[in-house]
C-alpha positions in Angstrom: 3.8 7.9 -16.8 5.1 10.8 -14.9 7.7 13.1 -16.6 10.2 12.2 -13.8 10.3 8.7 -15.1 11.0 9.8 -18.7 14.3 10.8 -20.4 14.7 14.1 -22.3 13.1 12.6 -25.4 10.1 11.2 -23.5 11.2 7.7 -23.5 10.8 5.6 -20.4 11.7 2.1 -19.2 10.0 0.1 -16.5 11.6 -3.0 -15.0 9.8 -3.7 -11.7 7.4 -1.6 -9.7 6.0 -2.6 -6.3 2.6 -1.2 -6.8 0.1 -1.9 -4.0 -3.6 -2.5 -4.5 -6.5 -3.6 -2.6 -7.7 -7.1 -3.6 -11.3 -7.6 -2.8 -13.4 -10.8 -2.7 -16.7 -9.3 -3.7 -18.6 -12.5 -2.6 -17.5 -11.6 1.0 -17.0 -7.8 0.9 -19.8 -6.0 -0.9 -18.5 -2.4 -0.6 -14.8 -2.3 -1.7 -12.5 0.1 0.4 -11.4 3.2 -1.6 -8.4 4.1 0.6 -6.5 3.0 3.7 -8.7 5.0 6.1 -11.7 2.9 4.9 -10.1 -0.2 6.4 -10.6 1.1 9.9 -14.4 1.1 9.4 -16.3 -1.5 11.4 -17.7 -3.1 8.2 -14.1 -4.3 7.4 -13.4 -5.9 10.8 -12.0 -9.4 10.4 -11.8 -8.8 6.6 -8.3 -7.6 6.0 -5.2 -9.8 5.4 -1.7 -9.4 4.2 -0.1 -11.3 1.4 2.5 -12.9 3.6 4.4 -12.3 6.9 5.8 -8.7 7.1 8.9 -10.2 8.7 9.9 -12.1 5.6 7.6 -10.9 2.7 8.5 -7.6 0.9 4.9 -7.3 -0.3 3.6 -7.6 3.2 6.1 -5.3 4.8 5.4 -2.7 2.1 1.7 -3.0 2.9 2.4 -2.3 6.5 4.7 0.7 5.5 2.0 2.1 3.2 -0.7 1.8 5.9 1.6 3.6 8.3 2.2 6.4 5.8 -1.5 6.7 5.1 -2.1 7.1 8.8 0.3 10.0 9.1 3.6 8.3 9.6 6.8 9.6 8.1 8.5 6.3 7.1 10.4 5.9 10.4 11.7 9.4 10.7 9.3 10.2 13.5 10.3 7.1 15.5 14.0 7.8 15.0 13.6 11.3 16.4 12.2 10.0 19.7 
């Protein structure tokens, strides 16, 4: 737990964290991706799905957001500047 999430005495409290992870069906995908860039490899073609519709699912929209950040995006700041 990072120090930034603790009080002066080292106590911390967690309520809800939206942590993203890759879920892999090892019966279909033998070599699990290690990072977002791996998902662009041909071996993962037609093997990636979102947990919902990004227009209505927070999990799905955060997955799209995280992929954009991993690809060098700035969280919308670059698009707003254009």
